[in-house]
C-alpha positions, 0 to 999 in steps of 0.5 A: 500500500503506497504512503503519503508523500513526506518532504523536509524543510531545510534549515534556516542557517542559510542552507537550502531551503528548498523542499526535497522529496523524501522517498519511502525507504526501509532504511530507517537509520537516517538521522538527518530527518524525521520523515522516515520515521513518519512513513514507518508510523503511517505505513504500519499504523494505518494498515492496521498492524496493531502489534507494532510499537508505534510509540517507540517508532515515533519516540512518543510516550503514549501510555493511554489505551482504548479501554482503561483510562478514557473508558467506554462512554455510552453517550460518547457522541451523537455520531453513531458511526464514530461510537461504533469505530471507537469499540474497535481496540487500537482506533484511539491509540492510532488517532493519538499517534497521529496527533502527537506526531503532528504537535511534536513537529510544530513544537520542534520548529517553534522551540528552536533556539536563536542561533541554532540550526533548525531542525527538518521537520517532516510535512505531508503531500497531498496524495492526489495534487502533490501539494505540500500540506500546511495542514494535513488531513489524513484518512483513518483507514489507510495511508492517504492524506489530502486537501480539504478545500479542493475536496481531495480528501473527502473525494478519497472517502467517497471512492474508497468507502472509508469512514473517517479523516482527521485534521491533524492541526485541530484534532477534528474527526470527520465522518463520511456517513454523517458528511460533517465534522463530528464531535467525540468525548474520548477523541476530545480527551485523547486530543488534550492528552496527546497535546500535553504529552508532546509538549512535555517531551519536546518543550524547554524549561527556561527557568530549570533544566530539571526534567518535567514530570509527565502528567497522568490523568486522575483516576479515583481511588476506592473512596473518591469513587465511593463519594462520586457514586454518592454525589447528587447529579446537578442539572444545568440545562436551562429549564428555569422559570422566570418570575412575573414582576408585573404584567412582564410576561411579554418580556419572559417569553422572548427571554426564554427563546433567546435563552434556548437559541443555540447561537445566542447561547453559545455566544454568551456561554463562551464568554464573548461578553462578560458582565464582570469586565464590562464597564458600560452602564445599563448594557443589555449584553451584560444582562443577557450574560448575567441571564445565562449565568443564573439560567444555567446554574444549579440554583433552584427555583425561578429566576427574577431578572429585575436588572434586565427590566431596569435596564430595558426601562432605562434604554427604552422609555416606551416600555417603562411601564407595568402596563401590558406590552407587545412581546414583539416590540420587546424583541426588536427593542432587545435586538437593538440594545445587544447590538448597540452593546456588542463588539463588532457593532457598526453601521455597515457590514455589522458582524455583531451577534444580532446581525450574525444570528437574525439579520437577513436581506429582504429584496423589493422589486419594482416593475414599471407598468410602461417600460417594464424595468425592474428596479431591486433594492435590498434591506436588512431584515431581523424578522418577518411580519405577515398579514393575517387578512380577515377572510369571508366566512359562511354562516356558522363556519367558525374561524378560517384556517390558514397556514404559514406557507400560505402567508409567505405565498401572500407576502411574496406575491406581486401587488399594484403600486404607483410608481415613477420609473427612473428609466422612462420617467413616467409615472404609472399606477400599473406598476408591480411591487414584489417582495422576496428573500435574497439572504436567509438568516441563521434564525428566522423570526416571524410575526403573525400580525394578529392585532389590528390597531384602531383609533380607540382600541385594538382588535385581535385576529383569531384565525388558526395559522398551522405551521410545521416542525420544518420549513423550506424557504426555497420558494420564497428566495429571490432566485425562485420568486423572479425567475419562476419554478423552472429555476433550481434554487440550489441544494435543500440544505440552503433553505431547511429550517427547523422549529425552535420556539413559539410565543403564544398570546392568550387575550382579546386585545393587545392591551390585556391577556397574557403571553406563553411560549414553547421552546425546544431544549435538547430535542425535547419540547417544554411550555414556559409560562413565567415561573412554570415549566412543563414537558409537553409533546411537539403536537401540543405545540403545533396546535397552539396559536402562534403569535411569533415563531422562531425557526433555526437552520438545519445546516449552518455550512455548505459542502460543495457537491462533486465537481463544483458548486451550483449557482442557481441563477445561471445554472453553472458550476464553480470550482469545487470549493467549500463555502458557507451558506451565507456566501452561497446565498450572496453568489445566487443573488449576485448572479443576478447582476455584475456583483458576481464578478466582485465576489469571485474576484478578477479571475 
């Protein structure tokens, strides 16, 4: 079986720096390069000769094994394929050796003292294009390395039927069956221990020359194991109610939807904004960080968000009363305040939490009734408000049933408007205006406009609006709306959404009533009614009378199909590269005009 090409980079003392090909050889006695060691390790390890002492071959002290120190974890990963592979002896050790070799190579290069000859570091070539790989991706079942961006390593898995490859730089594992990078607790532990082991053997102490004591994972003894067995498991799942401080249910339901939004949760739980370090007064981001700290703590009972309410009143005077307020109005106000207090905020090309999570592009196309010229404009949207028009009812027929899809279809239908064309400079009452979605956000929010506000009071539209647990937004994209159904909008993964939360309102007017909400947490549904939290079924959620709906994208990254990336507007294939969904949506929309050239560059 062939092995990946290994090249060595020369020293930095003025000698030849050009990479040289290191051919596979059975003579492993050469001391000028570590490439032969790498070849022997890769060939022996990946072929599966598990009896060979690979640690001795590399000079590694890898004391862990698959069954003892890491243990067998039944809930190790959401990927069933990696769980099955981890049950095979030798897989974790094989993974550890590959990671440790990479870590040692990097440490040996960075720890070379000034004035000394730089050691030759073995690197790997792509088995397909022969390019030297600064970031190797290696198959876990055979000695093949490849590039990720052109897709050579993924092509190898598809052609051979092999299951996994590993990114030697980050330790991430890719599963061909899941078609995605997957997480494993066992491999994460093995990665951490491998990096530590390599650092212990290679790093040089600058304070003391005494040998460094190697780290050993802690294993509980008899008494510690007994204490751990008797310890009470503390649940920090985020299922905590919020106290109603006087008509504040409108705030509680929006806060619960934010708490269970995975993108918002990960932002604050990863300490991107620390309320203990921030010096801004009345900072909504600080209140969100404090909220997540309390919600995901082990403290019992509901939480009282008094400081958040105070911050809201200071920043939004229109909400600074104990009267009943609109949940959607609070939602927009909250996003505005988070945007203003989040790093990365700007007036253009904003990369703050709010815009990277909730912001999409709404396109408006106006066609002149005389010359048929189409003028297109795009504006940022944080949610979509859908009209619920009163429909005629027959006697005794009850409420008219609508669907979310029918509301979206009506939202994107052309409508007559008065317009003065910039091209022919004529005014027309026959011009048409049509909305479409040019760029979809990761989290898509809908408001069903149930309240009709009059001069003296507001009325509520009680129509039943059916909505699904999943949603495909392809029919409402700018590509489909402008060109019709004969155009392919691209893969479904760009447009698929899953239901995340539902906000309900019980009452007849905006000024009275009560808000509750449903939210999904770890694939289970819960109903939040201020301080009360109850487990419910998905069907109970789908049968509720929704006022706001929150959907989250099922796929947050897009993998190129074999042969290229499909641009739905012109039906052509770009070179086979990986790109995010937002980038692909931009390309799809930009294909309508000259922006495509700007996005693709001069080439």
